[in-house]
N, CA and C of each residue as an Amber inpcrd file, in Angstrom:
protein
   375
   3.9580000  43.0660000  45.4750000   4.6010000  41.7380000  45.6890000
   5.9470000  41.6920000  45.0380000   6.9410000  42.4560000  45.5900000
   8.1730000  42.6330000  44.8810000   9.0100000  41.3400000  44.8650000
   8.8780000  40.5160000  45.9290000   9.7090000  39.2580000  45.9210000
   9.2490000  38.2890000  44.8930000   7.9380000  38.0700000  44.8680000
   7.3760000  37.2210000  43.8690000   7.6720000  37.7120000  42.4140000
   7.5300000  39.0560000  42.2890000   7.8520000  39.6260000  40.9600000
   9.2570000  39.3650000  40.5170000  10.1600000  39.4950000  41.4960000
  11.6360000  39.1960000  41.2090000  11.7860000  37.8370000  40.6280000
  11.1760000  36.8030000  41.3530000  11.3410000  35.4660000  40.8710000
  10.5820000  35.1880000  39.5940000   9.4550000  35.8250000  39.4300000
   8.6570000  35.6960000  38.1850000   9.5460000  36.1690000  37.0000000
  10.2540000  37.3020000  37.1410000  11.0700000  37.7760000  36.1620000
  12.2350000  36.8260000  35.8130000  12.8470000  36.2960000  36.8510000
  13.9500000  35.3340000  36.6010000  13.4540000  34.0930000  35.8950000
  12.3400000  33.5470000  36.3710000  11.7420000  32.3650000  35.7270000
  11.2780000  32.6120000  34.3120000  10.8100000  33.8860000  34.0060000
  10.4020000  34.1560000  32.6540000  11.5930000  34.0550000  31.7320000
  12.7200000  34.5070000  32.1610000  13.9210000  34.4120000  31.3820000
  14.3440000  33.0060000  31.0770000  14.1800000  32.1220000  32.1020000
  14.5000000  30.7480000  31.8850000  13.4800000  30.0860000  30.9020000
  12.2680000  30.5070000  31.0480000  11.2390000  29.9860000  30.0460000
  11.4950000  30.4790000  28.6520000  11.9900000  31.6730000  28.5630000
  12.2710000  32.1810000  27.2530000  13.3970000  31.3800000  26.5560000
  14.4820000  31.0040000  27.3220000  15.4790000  30.1810000  26.8060000
  14.9760000  28.7780000  26.4230000  14.1280000  28.2260000  27.2370000
  13.5480000  26.9000000  26.9000000  12.6840000  27.0360000  25.6470000
  11.9180000  28.1080000  25.4710000  11.1260000  28.3760000  24.2650000
  12.0210000  28.4750000  23.0470000  13.1310000  29.2330000  23.1620000
  13.9950000  29.4070000  22.0270000  14.6560000  28.0600000  21.6410000
  14.9270000  27.2070000  22.5980000  15.4480000  25.8720000  22.2850000
  14.4560000  25.0650000  21.3770000  13.2210000  25.1790000  21.7660000
  12.2000000  24.4390000  20.9130000  12.1960000  25.0700000  19.5130000
  12.1040000  26.4100000  19.4150000  12.1450000  27.1200000  18.1740000
  13.3280000  26.7380000  17.3720000  14.4870000  26.7670000  17.9720000
  15.7030000  26.3680000  17.3340000  15.7170000  24.9680000  16.7320000
  15.0200000  24.0570000  17.4780000  14.9050000  22.7440000  16.9600000
  13.9870000  22.5350000  15.8090000  13.0770000  23.5180000  15.6460000
  12.1230000  23.4460000  14.4610000  12.6140000  24.1730000  13.2380000
  13.6850000  24.8300000  13.3430000  14.2480000  25.6080000  12.2020000
  14.9380000  24.6330000  11.1860000  14.9270000  25.0810000   9.9630000
  15.5680000  24.3100000   8.8860000  14.7020000  23.2100000   8.3360000
  15.1880000  22.5530000   7.2960000  14.3690000  21.5790000   6.6190000
  14.1510000  20.3050000   7.4580000  15.1020000  19.9320000   8.2620000
  15.0160000  18.7530000   9.0520000  14.0860000  18.8950000  10.3440000
  13.7860000  20.1340000  10.7030000  13.0330000  20.3950000  11.9390000
  11.5530000  20.1470000  11.7710000  11.0120000  19.4390000  12.6520000
   9.5410000  19.1920000  12.5470000   8.7580000  20.4810000  12.8400000
   7.6450000  20.7160000  12.0700000   6.8900000  21.9700000  12.2830000
   5.9270000  21.6730000  13.4630000   5.6020000  20.4240000  13.8000000
   4.6810000  20.0830000  14.8120000   5.1410000  18.7740000  15.4170000
   5.0830000  18.7020000  16.7730000   5.5210000  17.5050000  17.4590000
   7.0230000  17.3910000  17.4940000   7.4960000  16.1820000  17.7920000
   8.9570000  16.0010000  17.7780000   9.5920000  15.3440000  16.6190000
   8.7760000  14.9260000  15.6540000   9.2780000  14.2750000  14.4300000
  10.0870000  13.0600000  14.6480000   9.8760000  12.3700000  15.8340000
  10.6040000  11.1680000  16.1480000  12.0230000  11.4530000  16.6140000
  12.3320000  12.6810000  16.7900000  13.7080000  13.1120000  17.2160000
  13.7700000  13.1810000  18.7680000  14.5380000  12.3100000  19.3640000
  14.6200000  12.3000000  20.9040000  15.1160000  13.6640000  21.4270000
  16.0560000  14.3360000  20.7720000  16.5270000  15.6450000  21.2240000
  15.4540000  16.6910000  21.2190000  14.6170000  16.6310000  20.1420000
  13.5010000  17.5260000  20.0800000  12.4440000  17.2410000  21.1500000
  12.1990000  15.9570000  21.3140000  11.2530000  15.5760000  22.4110000
  11.6840000  16.1170000  23.7340000  12.9670000  16.0010000  24.0250000
  13.5100000  16.5090000  25.3020000  13.3670000  18.0250000  25.4360000
  13.5650000  18.7590000  24.3490000  13.3950000  20.1960000  24.3370000
  11.8850000  20.5580000  24.6450000  11.0670000  19.8060000  23.9820000
   9.5400000  20.0930000  24.1330000   9.1830000  19.7870000  25.6010000
   9.6870000  18.7100000  26.1920000   9.2830000  18.3260000  27.5400000
   9.9170000  19.2880000  28.5540000  11.0300000  19.7930000  28.3260000
  11.6610000  20.7910000  29.2480000  10.7590000  22.0000000  29.2820000
  10.3630000  22.4620000  28.0800000   9.4540000  23.5950000  27.9620000
   8.1200000  23.3240000  28.5980000   7.5590000  22.2080000  28.2690000
   6.2630000  21.9050000  28.7820000   6.2150000  21.6000000  30.2750000
   7.2010000  20.9450000  30.8010000   7.3070000  20.6550000  32.2300000
   7.4120000  21.9290000  33.0230000   8.2030000  22.9080000  32.5220000
   8.3000000  24.1780000  33.1720000   6.9010000  24.8590000  33.2570000
   6.1890000  24.8490000  32.1540000   4.8710000  25.5830000  32.1440000
   3.7920000  24.7780000  32.9510000   4.0130000  23.5530000  33.3180000
   3.1060000  22.7750000  34.1400000   3.2560000  23.0890000  35.6260000
   4.4620000  23.4570000  36.0430000   4.6370000  23.6620000  37.4860000
   4.8450000  25.0710000  37.9770000   5.5940000  25.8190000  37.1510000
   6.0430000  27.1770000  37.6330000   4.8470000  28.1170000  37.8000000
   3.8620000  28.1900000  36.9520000   2.7220000  29.1450000  37.2330000
   2.0250000  28.9390000  38.5320000   1.6960000  27.7100000  38.8950000
   1.0400000  27.5060000  40.1340000   1.9210000  27.8210000  41.3720000
   3.2180000  27.5410000  41.2330000   4.1130000  27.9060000  42.3200000
   4.1800000  29.4480000  42.4530000   4.2960000  30.1530000  41.4000000
   4.2830000  31.6310000  41.4420000   2.9910000  32.1540000  42.0190000
   1.8810000  31.6010000  41.6160000   0.6510000  31.9950000  42.1920000
   0.6450000  31.8460000  43.6870000   1.0410000  30.6490000  44.1650000
   1.0600000  30.4480000  45.6310000   2.0370000  31.3680000  46.2840000
   3.1770000  31.6070000  45.6810000   4.1630000  32.5970000  46.2750000
   3.4970000  33.9150000  46.4110000   2.7730000  34.3510000  45.3580000
   2.1010000  35.6900000  45.4660000   1.0580000  35.7050000  46.5850000
   0.3360000  34.6340000  46.6970000  -0.6840000  34.5740000  47.8190000
   0.0330000  34.6350000  49.1850000   1.1260000  33.9070000  49.3030000
   1.8780000  33.8760000  50.5520000   2.4760000  35.2250000  50.8050000
   3.0510000  35.8840000  49.7980000   3.6180000  37.1650000  50.0450000
   2.5860000  38.2170000  50.4340000   1.4560000  38.1520000  49.7240000
   0.3650000  39.1100000  50.1060000  -0.2440000  38.8770000  51.4680000
  -0.0300000  37.6300000  51.9820000  -0.5140000  37.2750000  53.3130000
   0.5510000  37.4210000  54.4060000   1.6830000  38.0270000  54.0700000
   2.7290000  38.3680000  55.0740000   3.7430000  37.2460000  55.3940000
   3.8640000  36.2180000  54.5310000   4.9180000  35.2850000  54.8160000
   6.3050000  35.9680000  54.8220000   7.1650000  35.4970000  55.6750000
   8.4780000  36.1970000  55.7870000   9.2370000  36.1990000  54.5030000
  10.0360000  37.2810000  54.3260000  10.8440000  37.4120000  53.1030000
  11.8620000  36.3550000  53.0020000  12.3180000  35.8730000  54.1180000
  13.3250000  34.7740000  54.1710000  12.7170000  33.4420000  53.5390000
  11.5170000  33.1210000  54.0070000  10.8600000  31.9520000  53.4260000
  10.4870000  32.1400000  51.9060000  10.0910000  33.3530000  51.5690000
   9.7110000  33.5650000  50.1670000  10.9950000  33.4760000  49.3100000
  12.1220000  34.0030000  49.7540000  13.3720000  33.8890000  48.9630000
  13.8400000  32.4470000  48.9270000  13.6030000  31.7180000  49.9680000
  13.9780000  30.2670000  49.9410000  13.1500000  29.5190000  48.9210000
  11.8450000  29.7880000  48.8640000  10.9790000  29.1410000  47.8080000
  11.3510000  29.6120000  46.4550000  11.5710000  30.9520000  46.2630000
  11.8940000  31.4720000  44.9630000  13.2310000  30.9910000  44.4690000
  14.2810000  31.0520000  45.3360000  15.5770000  30.5540000  44.9740000
  15.5430000  29.0850000  44.6510000  14.8640000  28.3080000  45.4350000
  14.7750000  26.8400000  45.1110000  14.1640000  26.5280000  43.7990000
  13.0350000  27.2830000  43.4800000  12.3470000  26.9560000  42.2060000
  13.2180000  27.3910000  40.9930000  13.9770000  28.4530000  41.2050000
  14.9040000  28.9210000  40.1150000  15.9540000  27.8240000  39.9030000
  16.6220000  27.4280000  40.9960000  17.6380000  26.3790000  40.8710000
  17.0400000  25.0690000  40.2310000  15.8360000  24.7130000  40.7760000
  15.1990000  23.4410000  40.3010000  14.9760000  23.5230000  38.8140000
  14.4210000  24.6290000  38.3450000  14.1040000  24.7360000  36.9030000
  15.3440000  24.9010000  36.0800000  16.4270000  25.4520000  36.5940000
  17.6750000  25.5330000  35.8470000  18.2300000  24.1510000  35.6470000
  18.2230000  23.3490000  36.7760000  18.7720000  21.9330000  36.7210000
  17.9360000  21.1490000  35.7380000  16.6120000  21.1720000  35.8960000
  15.7660000  20.3440000  35.0090000  15.7870000  20.7890000  33.5860000
  15.7070000  22.0730000  33.4120000  15.7320000  22.5910000  32.0120000
  16.9890000  22.2680000  31.2670000  18.1460000  22.4190000  31.9450000
  19.3640000  22.1590000  31.3390000  19.5220000  20.7040000  31.0190000
  19.0860000  19.8340000  32.0220000  19.1860000  18.4220000  31.7820000
  18.3690000  17.9880000  30.5570000  17.2630000  18.5310000  30.3580000
  16.3770000  18.0950000  29.2230000  16.6980000  18.8040000  27.9300000
  16.9120000  20.1030000  28.0100000  16.9640000  20.8540000  26.7500000
  18.3690000  21.0390000  26.1840000  19.3870000  20.7320000  27.0220000
  20.7320000  20.9940000  26.5630000  21.6840000  19.7470000  26.6260000
  21.1820000  18.6070000  27.1780000  22.0250000  17.4160000  27.2780000
  21.2450000  16.2520000  26.7740000  22.0240000  15.2140000  26.3990000
  21.4600000  13.9020000  25.9520000  20.8870000  13.1410000  27.2000000
  21.6740000  13.1820000  28.2760000  21.2720000  12.4470000  29.4320000
  22.0210000  12.9140000  30.6230000  21.3570000  13.6440000  31.5370000
  22.0350000  14.1150000  32.7540000  21.0660000  13.7720000  33.8830000
  21.1460000  12.5190000  34.4190000  20.1400000  12.0610000  35.3850000
  20.1560000  12.9150000  36.7160000  21.2980000  13.4510000  37.0620000
  21.3290000  14.2670000  38.2840000  20.4790000  15.5110000  38.0900000
  20.6610000  16.1850000  37.0340000  19.8910000  17.4520000  36.7960000
  18.3970000  17.1450000  36.7200000  18.0240000  16.0530000  36.0690000
  16.6280000  15.7410000  35.9690000  16.0580000  15.4010000  37.2770000
  16.6420000  14.4990000  38.0590000  16.1560000  14.0720000  39.3060000
  16.1930000  15.2100000  40.4000000  17.3320000  15.8720000  40.3830000
  17.4650000  16.9890000  41.4550000  16.4870000  18.1040000  41.0730000
  16.3410000  18.4080000  39.8460000  15.4700000  19.4980000  39.4320000
  14.0050000  19.1250000  39.7220000  13.6220000  17.9020000  39.3800000
  12.1440000  17.4400000  39.5850000  11.9630000  17.3220000  41.1520000
  12.8890000  16.7720000  41.8760000  12.7190000  16.6090000  43.2880000
  12.5880000  17.9390000  44.0320000  13.4730000  18.8980000  43.6300000
  13.3970000  20.2030000  44.3100000  12.1040000  20.9250000  43.9020000
  11.6220000  20.6920000  42.6890000  10.3750000  21.3180000  42.2930000
   9.2660000  20.7610000  43.1320000   9.2620000  19.4550000  43.3970000
   8.1410000  18.8460000  44.2090000   8.2160000  19.3730000  45.7030000
   9.4590000  19.5760000  46.1780000   9.5850000  20.1050000  47.5130000
   9.0150000  21.5310000  47.5940000   9.2970000  22.3700000  46.6330000
   8.7910000  23.7460000  46.5840000   7.2620000  23.6950000  46.4120000
   6.7360000  22.8310000  45.5610000   5.3320000  22.7420000  45.3110000
   4.6310000  22.2940000  46.6520000   5.1520000  21.2570000  47.2410000
   4.5340000  20.7730000  48.4660000   4.6300000  21.7740000  49.6230000
   5.7320000  22.3680000  49.7960000   5.9710000  23.4170000  50.8030000
   4.9960000  24.5870000  50.6620000   4.9280000  25.0840000  49.3750000
   4.0720000  26.2300000  49.1190000   2.6050000  25.8520000  49.3520000
   2.2200000  24.6440000  48.9240000   0.8440000  24.2220000  49.1580000
   0.4750000  24.1010000  50.6650000   1.4380000  23.5190000  51.4310000
   1.1090000  23.4480000  52.8790000   1.1160000  24.8110000  53.4960000
   2.0380000  25.6530000  53.1320000   2.0510000  27.0450000  53.6310000
   0.7570000  27.7680000  53.3820000   0.2620000  27.5490000  52.1520000
  -1.0140000  28.1700000  51.7670000  -2.2040000  27.6190000  52.6300000
  -2.0990000  26.2890000  52.8830000  -3.2470000  25.7730000  53.7500000
  -3.1830000  26.2040000  55.1850000  -2.0590000  26.4000000  55.7330000
  -1.9240000  26.7000000  57.1330000  -2.0170000  28.2430000  57.4060000
  -1.8740000  29.0420000  56.3780000  -1.9380000  30.5000000  56.5710000
  -3.3590000  30.9000000  56.4150000
């Protein structure tokens, strides 16, 4: 499954950056060792990391199923490219800005489109 593997690798690197943002927020005396410590910026970092881990694994699993069942490489690249863009927008909006509504809504919306499309494709194949 080389196409799915390609996107899994790219998404793993995005997840690594989001993980490092959480770790970075916990460093030093002021950083909470557990939870967000009431810090909105830390809460946003945690949610960017958590939201990624809630959606991306299922989408990658479905992409793998679709690839192994012969879905066209064009559609697989469309799904993979869209989820990478979606997670970059959403992750940046949450983990690197105070408030970027476009990134949050576009990232979440595109993630939902990829999730729904992948689910429907799995059902009809």
